[in-house]
N, CA, C and O atoms as a printed pandas DataFrame, in Angstrom:
     atom_number atom_name residue_name chain_id  residue_number  x_coord  y_coord  z_coord
0              1         N          MET        A               1   -6.508  -83.056   21.435
1              2        CA          MET        A               1   -7.858  -84.078   21.324
2              3         C          MET        A               1   -8.855  -82.956   21.417
3              4         O          MET        A               1   -8.822  -81.726   21.455
4              5         N          MET        A               2   -9.472  -83.610   21.431
5              6        CA          MET        A               2  -11.700  -82.539   21.180
6              7         C          MET        A               2  -11.466  -82.022   22.897
7              8         O          MET        A               2  -10.850  -82.852   23.566
8              9         N          ASN        A               3  -11.658  -81.460   23.224
9             10        CA          ASN        A               3  -12.451  -80.974   24.134
10            11         C          ASN        A               3  -14.471  -82.051   24.386
11            12         O          ASN        A               3  -15.508  -82.192   23.738
12            13         N          SER        A               4  -13.602  -82.705   26.387
13            14        CA          SER        A               4  -14.931  -84.012   25.740
14            15         C          SER        A               4  -16.040  -83.414   26.514
15            16         O          SER        A               4  -17.182  -83.864   26.609
16            17         N          GLY        A               5  -15.496  -82.200   27.126
17            18        CA          GLY        A               5  -16.684  -81.473   28.289
18            19         C          GLY        A               5  -17.770  -80.345   26.696
19            20         O          GLY        A               5  -18.678  -79.584   27.031
20            21         N          LEU        A               6  -17.422  -80.504   25.350
21            22        CA          LEU        A               6  -18.038  -79.898   24.278
22            23         C          LEU        A               6  -19.612  -80.451   24.060
23            24         O          LEU        A               6  -20.337  -79.871   23.252
24            25         N          ALA        A               7  -20.076  -81.554   24.793
25            26        CA          ALA        A               7  -20.977  -81.986   23.578
26            27         C          ALA        A               7  -21.765  -81.834   24.965
27            28         O          ALA        A               7  -22.930  -82.084   24.655
28            29         N          VAL        A               8  -21.708  -81.422   26.977
29            30        CA          VAL        A               8  -21.938  -81.172   27.754
30            31         C          VAL        A               8  -22.791  -79.525   27.491
31            32         O          VAL        A               8  -23.844  -78.905   27.640
32            33         N          LEU        A               9  -21.453  -79.467   27.019
33            34        CA          LEU        A               9  -22.091  -77.727   27.542
34            35         C          LEU        A               9  -22.661  -77.091   26.798
35            36         O          LEU        A               9  -23.484  -76.193   26.978
36            37         N          GLU        A              10  -22.046  -77.742   25.459
37            38        CA          GLU        A              10  -22.973  -76.747   24.250
38            39         C          GLU        A              10  -23.598  -77.595   23.050
39            40         O          GLU        A              10  -23.716  -77.398   21.841
40            41         N          GLY        A              11  -23.994  -78.766   24.042
41            42        CA          GLY        A              11  -25.087  -79.587   22.528
42            43         C          GLY        A              11  -24.666  -80.880   21.758
43            44         O          GLY        A              11  -23.607  -80.940   22.383
44            45         N          PRO        A              12  -24.607  -81.759   21.090
45            46        CA          PRO        A              12  -23.667  -82.941   20.156
46            47         C          PRO        A              12  -22.554  -81.915   19.745
47            48         O          PRO        A              12  -22.454  -80.767   20.178
48            49         N          TRP        A              13  -21.886  -82.415   19.001
49            50        CA          TRP        A              13  -20.531  -82.142   18.314
50            51         C          TRP        A              13  -21.241  -82.509   16.585
51            52         O          TRP        A              13  -21.759  -83.485   16.043
52            53         N          ASN        A              14  -20.962  -81.390   16.274
53            54        CA          ASN        A              14  -21.015  -80.812   15.214
54            55         C          ASN        A              14  -20.107  -81.235   13.849
55            56         O          ASN        A              14  -20.621  -80.671   12.883
56            57         N          ARG        A              15  -19.102  -81.919   13.499
57            58        CA          ARG        A              15  -18.294  -82.152   12.309
58            59         C          ARG        A              15  -18.309  -81.316   11.533
59            60         O          ARG        A              15  -17.371  -80.639   11.114
60            61         N          GLN        A              16  -19.743  -81.284   11.185
61            62        CA          GLN        A              16  -19.763  -80.222    9.952
62            63         C          GLN        A              16  -19.677  -78.606    9.587
63            64         O          GLN        A              16  -19.131  -77.920    8.723
64            65         N          GLU        A              17  -20.719  -78.344   10.996
65            66        CA          GLU        A              17  -20.053  -77.058   11.271
66            67         C          GLU        A              17  -18.921  -76.704   11.416
67            68         O          GLU        A              17  -18.494  -75.617   11.029
68            69         N          TYR        A              18  -18.157  -77.710   12.089
69            70        CA          TYR        A              18  -16.729  -77.395   12.695
70            71         C          TYR        A              18  -15.742  -77.682   11.270
71            72         O          TYR        A              18  -15.177  -76.588   11.299
72            73         N          ALA        A              19  -15.342  -78.141   10.464
73            74        CA          ALA        A              19  -15.026  -77.922    9.102
74            75         C          ALA        A              19  -15.719  -76.932    8.332
75            76         O          ALA        A              19  -15.046  -76.688    7.331
76            77         N          ALA        A              20  -17.388  -75.863    8.385
77            78        CA          ALA        A              20  -17.559  -75.157    7.642
78            79         C          ALA        A              20  -16.590  -73.767    8.293
79            80         O          ALA        A              20  -15.853  -73.186    7.496
80            81         N          GLY        A              21  -16.635  -73.375    9.497
81            82        CA          GLY        A              21  -16.327  -72.308   10.206
82            83         C          GLY        A              21  -14.639  -72.444   10.194
83            84         O          GLY        A              21  -13.966  -71.428   10.371
84            85         N          PHE        A              22  -14.046  -73.652    9.993
85            86        CA          PHE        A              22  -12.552  -73.950    9.526
86            87         C          PHE        A              22  -12.433  -73.757    7.575
87            88         O          PHE        A              22  -11.638  -73.298    6.755
88            89         N          ARG        A              23  -13.041  -74.065    7.582
89            90        CA          ARG        A              23  -12.751  -73.047    5.874
90            91         C          ARG        A              23  -13.322  -71.680    5.644
91            92         O          ARG        A              23  -13.010  -71.033    4.644
92            93         N          ALA        A              24  -13.941  -71.346    6.320
93            94        CA          ALA        A              24  -14.494  -70.116    6.661
94            95         C          ALA        A              24  -13.523  -69.517    6.291
95            96         O          ALA        A              24  -13.382  -69.069    5.154
96            97         N          ARG        A              25  -12.502  -69.401    7.451
97            98        CA          ARG        A              25  -11.654  -68.366    8.202
98            99         C          ARG        A              25  -10.353  -68.366    7.270
99           100         O          ARG        A              25   -9.532  -67.480    7.031
100          101         N          LEU        A              26  -10.504  -70.059    6.709
101          102        CA          LEU        A              26   -9.583  -70.042    5.744
102          103         C          LEU        A              26   -9.514  -69.139    4.373
103          104         O          LEU        A              26   -8.475  -68.666    3.912
104          105         N          THR        A              27  -10.915  -68.983    3.777
105          106        CA          THR        A              27  -11.610  -68.154    2.742
106          107         C          THR        A              27  -11.639  -66.497    3.301
107          108         O          THR        A              27  -11.297  -65.668    2.457
108          109         N          GLU        A              28  -12.003  -66.010    4.587
109          110        CA          GLU        A              28  -11.410  -64.396    4.975
110          111         C          GLU        A              28  -13.113  -64.501    5.411
111          112         O          GLU        A              28  -13.698  -63.821    6.254
112          113         N          ILE        A              29  -13.490  -65.235    4.819
113          114        CA          ILE        A              29  -14.999  -65.177    5.742
114          115         C          ILE        A              29  -15.112  -64.624    7.565
115          116         O          ILE        A              29  -14.955  -65.276    8.597
116          117         N          PRO        A              30  -15.347  -63.605    7.410
117          118        CA          PRO        A              30  -15.438  -63.160    9.128
118          119         C          PRO        A              30  -16.038  -63.916   10.223
119          120         O          PRO        A              30  -16.829  -64.780    9.843
120          121         N          LYS        A              31  -15.834  -63.796   11.723
121          122        CA          LYS        A              31  -16.452  -65.320   12.340
122          123         C          LYS        A              31  -17.447  -64.187   12.579
123          124         O          LYS        A              31  -17.107  -63.032   12.324
124          125         N          PHE        A              32  -19.109  -64.568   13.235
125          126        CA          PHE        A              32  -19.931  -64.351   13.859
126          127         C          PHE        A              32  -20.426  -64.565   14.660
127          128         O          PHE        A              32  -20.735  -65.756   14.676
128          129         N          GLU        A              33  -20.850  -63.861   15.753
129          130        CA          GLU        A              33  -20.478  -64.658   17.296
130          131         C          GLU        A              33  -22.120  -65.017   17.967
131          132         O          GLU        A              33  -22.494  -65.144   19.133
132          133         N          ASP        A              34  -23.211  -65.150   16.033
133          134        CA          ASP        A              34  -24.645  -66.093   16.168
134          135         C          ASP        A              34  -24.147  -66.919   15.664
135          136         O          ASP        A              34  -25.053  -67.753   15.679
136          137         N          ALA        A              35  -22.991  -67.573   14.983
137          138        CA          ALA        A              35  -23.334  -69.143   14.440
138          139         C          ALA        A              35  -22.421  -70.572   15.426
139          140         O          ALA        A              35  -21.592  -70.677   16.330
140          141         N          HIS        A              36  -23.073  -71.268   14.707
141          142        CA          HIS        A              36  -23.200  -72.829   15.527
142          143         C          HIS        A              36  -22.044  -72.419   16.833
143          144         O          HIS        A              36  -21.490  -71.320   16.822
144          145         N          TYR        A              37  -21.786  -73.395   17.876
145          146        CA          TYR        A              37  -20.653  -72.759   18.535
146          147         C          TYR        A              37  -19.206  -73.816   18.256
147          148         O          TYR        A              37  -18.084  -73.719   18.753
148          149         N          CYS        A              38  -19.897  -75.103   16.995
149          150        CA          CYS        A              38  -18.244  -75.780   16.300
150          151         C          CYS        A              38  -17.710  -75.044   15.061
151          152         O          CYS        A              38  -16.598  -74.746   14.624
152          153         N          TRP        A              39  -19.104  -74.867   14.654
153          154        CA          TRP        A              39  -18.398  -73.420   13.520
154          155         C          TRP        A              39  -17.530  -72.298   14.159
155          156         O          TRP        A              39  -16.872  -71.901   13.197
156          157         N          ARG        A              40  -17.089  -71.429   15.442
157          158        CA          ARG        A              40  -17.260  -70.736   15.958
158          159         C          ARG        A              40  -15.705  -71.665   16.111
159          160         O          ARG        A              40  -14.688  -71.053   15.787
160          161         N          VAL        A              41  -15.580  -72.923   16.535
161          162        CA          VAL        A              41  -14.603  -73.090   17.161
162          163         C          VAL        A              41  -13.807  -73.633   16.232
163          164         O          VAL        A              41  -12.876  -74.211   16.794
164          165         N          GLY        A              42  -13.754  -73.703   15.176
165          166        CA          GLY        A              42  -13.120  -74.708   13.574
166          167         C          GLY        A              42  -12.613  -72.912   13.748
167          168         O          GLY        A              42  -11.536  -72.397   14.046
168          169         N          TRP        A              43  -14.224  -72.228   13.332
169          170        CA          TRP        A              43  -13.169  -70.789   12.898
170          171         C          TRP        A              43  -11.995  -70.676   13.669
171          172         O          TRP        A              43  -11.073  -71.078   12.958
172          173         N          GLU        A              44  -11.629  -70.373   14.626
173          174        CA          GLU        A              44  -10.985  -70.188   15.649
174          175         C          GLU        A              44   -9.456  -70.806   16.074
175          176         O          GLU        A              44   -8.475  -70.268   16.588
176          177         N          ASP        A              45   -9.764  -72.395   15.544
177          178        CA          ASP        A              45   -8.425  -73.291   15.367
178          179         C          ASP        A              45   -8.763  -72.801   14.072
179          180         O          ASP        A              45   -9.677  -72.008   14.300
180          181         N          ALA        A              46   -8.590  -72.813   13.067
181          182        CA          ALA        A              46   -7.892  -71.771   11.374
182          183         C          ALA        A              46   -7.473  -70.162   11.904
183          184         O          ALA        A              46   -6.950  -69.476   11.025
184          185         N          ASP        A              47   -7.610  -69.674   12.909
185          186        CA          ASP        A              47   -7.010  -68.557   13.098
186          187         C          ASP        A              47   -6.366  -68.534   13.461
187          188         O          ASP        A              47   -5.425  -67.827   13.101
188          189         N          THR        A              48   -6.344  -69.845   15.213
189          190        CA          THR        A              48   -4.506  -70.275   15.479
190          191         C          THR        A              48   -4.199  -70.175   14.623
191          192         O          THR        A              48   -3.654  -69.126   14.279
192          193         N          GLU        A              49   -4.374  -71.227   13.769
193          194        CA          GLU        A              49   -2.605  -71.843   13.195
194          195         C          GLU        A              49   -1.957  -70.733   12.743
195          196         O          GLU        A              49   -0.883  -70.334   13.194
196          197         N          MET        A              50   -2.687  -70.136   11.713
197          198        CA          MET        A              50   -2.800  -68.581   10.441
198          199         C          MET        A              50   -1.665  -67.766   11.654
199          200         O          MET        A              50   -0.467  -67.750   11.369
200          201         N          LEU        A              51   -1.903  -67.444   12.315
201          202        CA          LEU        A              51   -1.151  -66.564   13.448
202          203         C          LEU        A              51   -0.121  -67.182   13.582
203          204         O          LEU        A              51    0.880  -66.846   12.949
204          205         N          GLU        A              52   -0.112  -68.654   14.780
205          206        CA          GLU        A              52    1.531  -68.593   14.091
206          207         C          GLU        A              52    1.539  -68.747   13.592
207          208         O          GLU        A              52    1.175  -69.845   14.014
208          209         N          LEU        A              53    1.658  -69.015   11.696
209          210        CA          LEU        A              53    2.010  -69.736   11.055
210          211         C          LEU        A              53    2.633  -68.201   10.380
211          212         O          LEU        A              53    3.234  -68.303    9.311
212          213         N          ALA        A              54    2.556  -67.460   10.710
213          214        CA          ALA        A              54    2.605  -65.473   10.815
214          215         C          ALA        A              54    3.529  -65.794   11.695
215          216         O          ALA        A              54    4.695  -66.044   11.389
216          217         N          ARG        A              55    3.078  -65.810   12.824
217          218        CA          ARG        A              55    4.387  -65.439   14.235
218          219         C          ARG        A              55    5.939  -66.478   13.651
219          220         O          ARG        A              55    6.873  -66.249   14.420
220          221         N          HIS        A              56    6.184  -67.107   12.949
221          222        CA          HIS        A              56    6.907  -68.218   12.849
222          223         C          HIS        A              56    7.254  -68.093   11.431
223          224         O          HIS        A              56    7.377  -69.191   10.889
224          225         N          LYS        A              57    7.421  -67.223   10.775
225          226        CA          LYS        A              57    7.944  -66.965    9.632
226          227         C          LYS        A              57    8.488  -65.506    9.757
227          228         O          LYS        A              57    9.559  -65.183    9.245
228          229         N          GLN        A              58    7.760  -64.705   10.409
229          230        CA          GLN        A              58    8.515  -63.570   11.415
230          231         C          GLN        A              58    9.826  -64.129   12.223
231          232         O          GLN        A              58   10.940  -64.159   11.700
232          233         N          ALA        A              59    9.655  -64.414   13.089
233          234        CA          ALA        A              59   10.352  -64.527   13.854
234          235         C          ALA        A              59   11.519  -65.543   13.059
235          236         O          ALA        A              59   11.965  -66.035   14.096
236          237         N          LEU        A              60   12.175  -66.082   12.172
237          238        CA          LEU        A              60   12.574  -67.156   10.734
238          239         C          LEU        A              60   13.491  -65.927   10.081
239          240         O          LEU        A              60   14.698  -65.928    9.840
240          241         N          ALA        A              61   12.076  -64.424    9.793
241          242        CA          ALA        A              61   12.883  -63.185    8.880
242          243         C          ALA        A              61   13.767  -63.031    9.720
243          244         O          ALA        A              61   14.910  -63.183    9.289
244          245         N          GLU        A              62   13.635  -62.732   10.991
245          246        CA          GLU        A              62   14.575  -61.869   11.564
246          247         C          GLU        A              62   15.091  -62.998   12.323
247          248         O          GLU        A              62   14.841  -62.856   13.520
248          249         N          GLY        A              63   15.532  -63.746   12.135
249          250        CA          GLY        A              63   16.723  -64.541   12.232
250          251         C          GLY        A              63   17.200  -65.630   13.798
251          252         O          GLY        A              63   18.120  -66.426   13.985
252          253         N          ARG        A              64   16.230  -65.222   14.538
253          254        CA          ARG        A              64   15.612  -66.333   15.310
254          255         C          ARG        A              64   15.212  -67.405   15.349
255          256         O          ARG        A              64   14.623  -67.606   14.287
256          257         N          GLU        A              65   15.171  -68.432   16.098
257          258        CA          GLU        A              65   15.455  -69.858   16.601
258          259         C          GLU        A              65   14.096  -69.598   16.410
259          260         O          GLU        A              65   13.827  -68.398   16.382
260          261         N          ASP        A              66   12.779  -70.685   16.214
261          262        CA          ASP        A              66   11.708  -70.436   16.797
262          263         C          ASP        A              66   11.604  -71.670   17.083
263          264         O          ASP        A              66   11.833  -72.484   16.190
264          265         N          ASN        A              67   11.088  -72.297   18.912
265          266        CA          ASN        A              67   10.909  -74.019   18.227
266          267         C          ASN        A              67    9.278  -74.178   18.848
267          268         O          ASN        A              67    8.963  -75.289   19.275
268          269         N          TYR        A              68    8.099  -72.880   18.894
269          270        CA          TYR        A              68    6.908  -73.296   18.904
270          271         C          TYR        A              68    6.086  -73.082   19.885
271          272         O          TYR        A              68    4.885  -72.859   19.731
272          273         N          SER        A              69    6.861  -73.150   21.312
273          274        CA          SER        A              69    7.215  -73.179   22.894
274          275         C          SER        A              69    5.591  -72.261   22.899
275          276         O          SER        A              69    4.441  -72.682   23.024
276          277         N          ASP        A              70    6.133  -70.882   22.707
277          278        CA          ASP        A              70    4.755  -69.993   23.445
278          279         C          ASP        A              70    2.957  -70.372   22.891
279          280         O          ASP        A              70    1.917  -70.048   23.465
280          281         N          THR        A              71    3.166  -71.293   21.368
281          282        CA          THR        A              71    1.980  -71.723   21.264
282          283         C          THR        A              71    2.427  -73.364   20.791
283          284         O          THR        A              71    3.159  -73.726   19.870
284          285         N          TRP        A              72    2.139  -73.675   21.184
285          286        CA          TRP        A              72    2.264  -74.877   21.474
286          287         C          TRP        A              72    1.181  -75.583   21.590
287          288         O          TRP        A              72    0.600  -76.207   20.701
288          289         N          SER        A              73    0.888  -75.474   22.776
289          290        CA          SER        A              73   -0.690  -75.915   23.519
290          291         C          SER        A              73   -1.665  -75.758   22.217
291          292         O          SER        A              73   -2.274  -76.571   21.522
292          293         N          LEU        A              74   -1.560  -74.637   22.210
293          294        CA          LEU        A              74   -2.921  -74.534   21.388
294          295         C          LEU        A              74   -3.230  -74.838   20.598
295          296         O          LEU        A              74   -4.429  -75.083   20.463
296          297         N          LEU        A              75   -1.886  -75.096   19.080
297          298        CA          LEU        A              75   -1.965  -76.407   18.497
298          299         C          LEU        A              75   -2.064  -77.569   18.308
299          300         O          LEU        A              75   -2.501  -78.339   17.453
300          301         N          CYS        A              76   -1.508  -77.586   19.402
301          302        CA          CYS        A              76   -2.067  -79.631   20.142
302          303         C          CYS        A              76   -3.921  -79.484   20.189
303          304         O          CYS        A              76   -4.592  -80.444   19.809
304          305         N          ASP        A              77   -4.567  -78.261   20.663
305          306        CA          ASP        A              77   -5.566  -78.295   20.893
306          307         C          ASP        A              77   -6.796  -77.983   19.454
307          308         O          ASP        A              77   -7.993  -78.154   19.223
308          309         N          GLY        A              78   -5.654  -77.472   18.818
309          310        CA          GLY        A              78   -6.670  -76.944   17.773
310          311         C          GLY        A              78   -6.302  -77.994   16.435
311          312         O          GLY        A              78   -7.144  -78.090   15.543
312          313         N          GLY        A              79   -5.097  -78.719   16.347
313          314        CA          GLY        A              79   -4.431  -80.080   15.654
314          315         C          GLY        A              79   -6.051  -81.512   15.850
315          316         O          GLY        A              79   -6.675  -82.065   14.944
316          317         N          GLY        A              80   -6.202  -81.643   17.247
317          318        CA          GLY        A              80   -6.389  -83.052   17.805
318          319         C          GLY        A              80   -8.267  -82.288   17.481
319          320         O          GLY        A              80   -8.953  -83.309   17.524
320          321         N          ASP        A              81   -9.349  -80.959   17.185
321          322        CA          ASP        A              81  -10.050  -80.323   16.845
322          323         C          ASP        A              81   -9.983  -80.460   15.119
323          324         O          ASP        A              81  -10.978  -80.346   14.404
324          325         N          ALA        A              82   -8.885  -80.671   14.724
325          326        CA          ALA        A              82   -9.571  -80.938   13.198
326          327         C          ALA        A              82   -9.417  -82.132   13.570
327          328         O          ALA        A              82  -10.245  -82.477   14.413
328          329         N          ARG        A              83   -8.734  -82.847   13.294
329          330        CA          ARG        A              83   -8.196  -84.031   13.277
330          331         C          ARG        A              83   -9.287  -84.982   13.452
331          332         O          ARG        A              83   -9.503  -85.924   12.689
332          333         N          VAL        A              84   -9.975  -84.688   14.510
333          334        CA          VAL        A              84  -11.089  -85.688   14.311
334          335         C          VAL        A              84  -12.500  -84.653   13.733
335          336         O          VAL        A              84  -13.668  -85.038   13.783
336          337         N          ASN        A              85  -12.361  -84.231   13.567
337          338        CA          ASN        A              85  -13.204  -83.340   12.543
338          339         C          ASN        A              85  -12.609  -83.359   10.907
339          340         O          ASN        A              85  -12.753  -82.333   10.242
340          341         N          GLY        A              86  -12.009  -84.440   10.358
341          342        CA          GLY        A              86  -12.277  -84.447    9.424
342          343         C          GLY        A              86  -11.090  -83.231    8.841
343          344         O          GLY        A              86  -11.150  -83.151    7.614
344          345         N          VAL        A              87  -10.402  -82.610    9.250
345          346        CA          VAL        A              87  -10.088  -81.429    8.943
346          347         C          VAL        A              87   -9.071  -81.833    7.098
347          348         O          VAL        A              87   -9.566  -81.399    6.058
348          349         N          PRO        A              88   -8.428  -82.229    7.082
349          350        CA          PRO        A              88   -7.139  -82.896    6.372
350          351         C          PRO        A              88   -6.354  -81.810    6.206
351          352         O          PRO        A              88   -7.003  -80.844    5.804
352          353         N          PHE        A              89   -5.135  -81.591    6.371
353          354        CA          PHE        A              89   -3.670  -80.912    6.499
354          355         C          PHE        A              89   -3.665  -80.493    4.301
355          356         O          PHE        A              89   -4.333  -80.890    3.346
356          357         N          ASP        A              90   -2.486  -79.511    4.500
357          358        CA          ASP        A              90   -2.225  -79.454    2.771
358          359         C          ASP        A              90   -0.376  -78.948    3.293
359          360         O          ASP        A              90    0.007  -79.184    4.438
360          361         N          GLU        A              91    0.045  -78.638    2.819
361          362        CA          GLU        A              91    0.878  -77.676    2.631
362          363         C          GLU        A              91    1.630  -76.941    3.832
363          364         O          GLU        A              91    2.653  -77.232    4.451
364          365         N          ASP        A              92    0.534  -75.639    3.947
365          366        CA          ASP        A              92    0.328  -74.617    4.714
366          367         C          ASP        A              92    0.217  -74.618    5.928
367          368         O          ASP        A              92   -0.045  -73.557    6.495
368          369         N          ARG        A              93    0.404  -75.941    6.740
369          370        CA          ARG        A              93    0.369  -76.615    8.026
370          371         C          ARG        A              93    1.363  -76.023    8.348
371          372         O          ARG        A              93    1.896  -75.278    7.526
372          373         N          THR        A              94    1.637  -76.106    9.009
373          374        CA          THR        A              94    2.707  -75.440   10.283
374          375         C          THR        A              94    3.166  -77.315   10.562
375          376         O          THR        A              94    2.517  -78.357   10.661
376          377         N          LYS        A              95    4.657  -76.931   10.602
377          378        CA          LYS        A              95    5.282  -78.759   11.373
378          379         C          LYS        A              95    4.676  -78.382   12.605
379          380         O          LYS        A              95    3.803  -79.227   12.801
380          381         N          PRO        A              96    4.679  -77.099   14.057
381          382        CA          PRO        A              96    4.120  -77.788   14.675
382          383         C          PRO        A              96    2.277  -79.021   14.796
383          384         O          PRO        A              96    1.864  -80.101   15.219
384          385         N          TRP        A              97    1.807  -77.656   13.999
385          386        CA          TRP        A              97    0.602  -78.219   13.850
386          387         C          TRP        A              97    0.574  -79.357   13.842
387          388         O          TRP        A              97   -0.083  -79.806   14.782
388          389         N          LYS        A              98    1.195  -80.434   12.887
389          390        CA          LYS        A              98    1.275  -81.259   11.898
390          391         C          LYS        A              98    1.248  -82.313   13.164
391          392         O          LYS        A              98    0.332  -83.132   13.240
392          393         N          GLU        A              99    2.417  -82.251   14.270
393          394        CA          GLU        A              99    2.232  -82.531   15.117
394          395         C          GLU        A              99    1.736  -82.960   16.540
395          396         O          GLU        A              99    2.203  -83.762   17.349
396          397         N          GLY        A             100    0.853  -82.316   16.564
397          398        CA          GLY        A             100   -0.825  -82.227   17.077
398          399         C          GLY        A             100   -1.016  -83.063   16.906
399          400         O          GLY        A             100   -1.203  -84.066   17.595
400          401         N          TRP        A             101   -1.017  -82.822   15.798
401          402        CA          TRP        A             101   -2.917  -84.261   15.181
402          403         C          TRP        A             101   -1.885  -85.098   15.290
403          404         O          TRP        A             101   -2.223  -85.450   16.421
404          405         N          ILE        A             102   -0.705  -85.861   15.054
405          406        CA          ILE        A             102    0.139  -86.537   15.876
406          407         C          ILE        A             102   -0.403  -87.205   16.317
407          408         O          ILE        A             102   -1.083  -88.210   16.114
408          409         N          ALA        A             103    0.093  -86.272   17.372
409          410        CA          ALA        A             103    0.352  -86.379   18.779
410          411         C          ALA        A             103   -1.632  -86.878   19.142
411          412         O          ALA        A             103   -1.731  -87.890   19.836
412          413         N          ALA        A             104   -2.725  -86.353   18.796
413          414        CA          ALA        A             104   -3.411  -86.431   19.107
414          415         C          ALA        A             104   -4.064  -87.617   18.232
415          416         O          ALA        A             104   -4.531  -88.339   19.113
416          417         N          ASP        A             105   -4.331  -88.163   17.124
417          418        CA          ASP        A             105   -3.761  -89.476   16.900
418          419         C          ASP        A             105   -3.639  -90.517   17.956
419          420         O          ASP        A             105   -4.590  -91.082   18.496
420          421         N          ILE        A             106   -1.819  -90.803   18.306
421          422        CA          ILE        A             106   -1.076  -91.119   19.227
422          423         C          ILE        A             106   -2.430  -91.160   20.582
423          424         O          ILE        A             106   -3.074  -92.192   20.395
424          425         N          ASN        A             107   -2.876  -90.539   21.551
425          426        CA          ASN        A             107   -3.327  -90.365   22.003
426          427         C          ASN        A             107   -4.774  -90.736   22.074
427          428         O          ASN        A             107   -5.391  -90.920   23.123
428          429         N          MET        A             108   -5.283  -90.831   20.814
429          430        CA          MET        A             108   -6.847  -91.485   20.677
430          431         C          MET        A             108   -6.836  -93.157   20.659
431          432         O          MET        A             108   -7.751  -93.902   21.009
432          433         N          GLY        A             109   -5.361  -93.556   20.082
433          434        CA          GLY        A             109   -5.358  -94.750   19.912
434          435         C          GLY        A             109   -4.865  -95.522   21.335
435          436         O          GLY        A             109   -5.089  -96.676   21.698
436          437         N          VAL        A             110   -4.210  -94.587   21.909
437          438        CA          VAL        A             110   -3.342  -94.989   23.936
438          439         C          VAL        A             110   -5.588  -95.551   24.017
439          440         O          VAL        A             110   -6.090  -96.654   24.232
440          441         N          HIS        A             111   -6.056  -94.606   23.820
441          442        CA          HIS        A             111   -7.031  -94.711   24.624
442          443         C          HIS        A             111   -8.302  -95.163   24.223
443          444         O          HIS        A             111   -9.332  -95.164   24.898
444          445         N          GLY        A             112   -8.090  -95.672   22.686
445          446        CA          GLY        A             112   -8.880  -97.040   22.289
446          447         C          GLY        A             112  -10.022  -95.910   21.944
447          448         O          GLY        A             112  -11.168  -96.170   22.311
448          449         N          LEU        A             113   -9.875  -95.160   21.529
449          450        CA          LEU        A             113  -11.085  -94.012   20.733
450          451         C          LEU        A             113  -10.685  -94.643   19.115
451          452         O          LEU        A             113   -9.675  -95.057   18.547
452          453         N          GLU        A             114  -11.822  -94.477   18.856
453          454        CA          GLU        A             114  -12.024  -94.197   17.014
454          455         C          GLU        A             114  -11.307  -92.724   16.346
455          456         O          GLU        A             114  -11.433  -91.603   16.839
456          457         N          ILE        A             115  -10.835  -92.937   15.584
457          458        CA          ILE        A             115  -10.699  -91.759   14.651
458          459         C          ILE        A             115  -11.252  -91.429   13.683
459          460         O          ILE        A             115  -10.888  -92.063   12.692
460          461         N          ALA        A             116  -12.042  -90.652   13.502
461          462        CA          ALA        A             116  -12.998  -90.965   12.069
462          463         C          ALA        A             116  -12.450  -89.919   10.993
463          464         O          ALA        A             116  -12.931  -89.890    9.860
């Protein structure tokens, strides 16, 4: 779920900047240190998902079991940020990434928060 401290630390949350950063990473636009904070978070969340997908595919190719325990919390946090900022999933999203979004949705519902 989105870090509640972001608004305090970095100013108002900007979902358009977040989504733009997320899309930028998926189209291989490099990360810019002077970009808006929310843009950088979107870029980093997309990067986490891409790295985890590559790691998962490598583990399976090597015949290993992979239960995502190494990156579950990162995927769940990133999935929550993406979900509340309107980034849709597609078929390339990893299973735990989708589960992270579902968990974030349930958590927001339990706490009575609006899902955007």
